[in-house]
C-alpha positions as CSV (number, residue, x, y, z in Angstrom):
1,X,0.1,19.0,14.2
2,X,3.2,16.7,14.4
3,X,6.7,17.7,13.5
4,X,9.1,15.0,12.4
5,X,12.9,15.3,12.1
6,X,15.0,12.4,10.7
7,X,18.7,11.9,11.3
8,X,21.3,9.2,11.0
9,X,21.7,8.9,7.3
10,X,25.0,8.8,5.5
11,X,27.3,6.9,3.2
12,X,28.1,3.3,4.0
13,X,29.7,0.4,2.2
14,X,27.6,-2.6,1.2
15,X,27.2,-5.0,4.1
16,X,27.4,-2.1,6.6
17,X,24.9,-0.7,9.1
18,X,23.2,2.5,9.9
19,X,20.6,3.6,12.4
20,X,18.1,6.2,11.5
21,X,16.2,8.2,14.1
22,X,13.0,10.2,13.8
23,X,12.2,12.6,16.6
24,X,8.6,13.7,16.9
25,X,7.2,16.8,18.6
26,X,3.7,18.3,18.8
27,X,0.9,16.0,19.7
28,X,1.0,12.8,21.8
29,X,3.4,10.5,20.0
30,X,1.7,7.3,21.2
31,X,-1.4,8.3,19.4
32,X,0.3,7.5,16.1
33,X,1.4,4.5,14.1
34,X,4.8,5.4,12.6
35,X,6.2,4.4,9.3
36,X,9.4,4.5,7.3
37,X,9.3,5.1,3.5
38,X,12.0,5.6,1.0
39,X,12.4,7.2,-2.4
40,X,15.2,6.4,-4.8
41,X,16.1,8.8,-7.8
42,X,13.5,8.4,-10.5
43,X,11.3,6.1,-8.5
44,X,8.1,6.4,-6.5
45,X,8.2,6.6,-2.8
46,X,7.7,3.2,-1.3
47,X,6.8,1.6,2.0
48,X,9.7,0.2,4.1
49,X,8.4,-0.6,7.6
50,X,5.7,0.4,10.1
51,X,5.2,0.0,13.8
52,X,1.9,0.4,15.7
53,X,1.3,2.9,18.4
54,X,2.5,0.6,21.3
55,X,5.4,-0.9,19.5
56,X,3.8,-4.4,19.7
57,X,3.1,-4.9,16.0
58,X,5.4,-4.3,13.0
59,X,5.3,-4.9,9.3
60,X,8.1,-4.8,6.7
61,X,8.4,-4.7,2.9
62,X,9.7,-8.0,1.6
63,X,12.8,-6.4,0.2
64,X,14.0,-5.4,3.7
65,X,12.7,-8.2,5.9
66,X,15.4,-9.7,8.1
67,X,17.8,-6.8,7.5
68,X,15.9,-3.7,8.8
69,X,14.3,-3.4,12.2
70,X,11.8,-0.7,13.2
71,X,11.3,0.2,16.9
72,X,10.1,3.1,18.9
73,X,10.5,4.7,22.3
74,X,7.4,6.5,23.3
75,X,9.1,8.1,26.3
76,X,11.5,9.7,24.0
77,X,9.0,10.4,21.2
78,X,11.4,8.7,18.8
79,X,11.1,6.0,16.2
80,X,14.2,4.1,14.8
81,X,15.2,2.1,11.8
82,X,18.1,-0.2,12.4
83,X,19.6,-1.0,9.0
84,X,21.9,-4.0,8.7
85,X,23.5,-5.8,5.7
86,X,22.8,-2.8,3.5
87,X,22.8,-3.2,-0.2
88,X,23.4,-0.6,-3.0
89,X,19.7,-0.9,-3.9
90,X,18.8,0.5,-0.4
91,X,20.2,3.8,-1.6
92,X,17.4,6.4,-1.2
93,X,16.1,9.3,0.8
94,X,14.4,7.8,3.9
95,X,11.3,9.5,5.3
96,X,9.5,8.8,8.6
97,X,5.7,9.5,8.7
98,X,3.0,9.5,11.3
99,X,-0.5,8.1,10.9
100,X,-3.4,8.7,13.3
101,X,-4.7,5.4,14.5
102,X,-6.8,3.8,11.8
103,X,-7.4,0.6,10.0
104,X,-4.2,-1.4,10.2
105,X,-5.1,-3.0,6.9
106,X,-4.0,0.2,5.1
107,X,-0.7,0.5,7.0
108,X,1.4,0.4,3.9
109,X,-0.4,3.1,2.0
110,X,1.2,6.6,1.7
111,X,-2.2,8.2,2.0
112,X,-2.7,6.9,5.5
113,X,0.1,9.2,6.8
114,X,-0.7,12.8,7.4
115,X,2.7,14.0,8.7
116,X,6.1,13.5,7.1
117,X,9.7,14.4,7.9
118,X,12.1,16.1,5.5
119,X,14.0,12.9,4.8
120,X,17.5,11.8,5.3
121,X,19.8,10.5,2.6
122,X,21.2,6.9,2.8
123,X,23.8,6.0,0.2
124,X,25.2,2.4,0.0
125,X,28.3,2.0,-2.1
126,X,29.2,-1.3,-3.8
């Protein structure tokens, strides 16, 4: 079992920045690929970014590429999402998720992730 707790959300103006953190506890953090997803009101939860167990490989949704950066610190059992140049359309609840090591091909699929945090709200005003 892995427990995930997100923090760092809030209200920011368009063009601003936020840094989300996700602290993990339970099993060995470095055994998991870690993803960030988001869900806007009335929309499905969608993939944002993922980082592999070592931090050496990342992948991003096209809508956030170049603005958001995922990273991890295995010594601190924490994954981060640095969010720059935020837009109103980035407004959503952001969730981190953990996936046991598996086929990287499916890295963007929600079903790949067995453990989820409770989410943190990010609101970007225009």
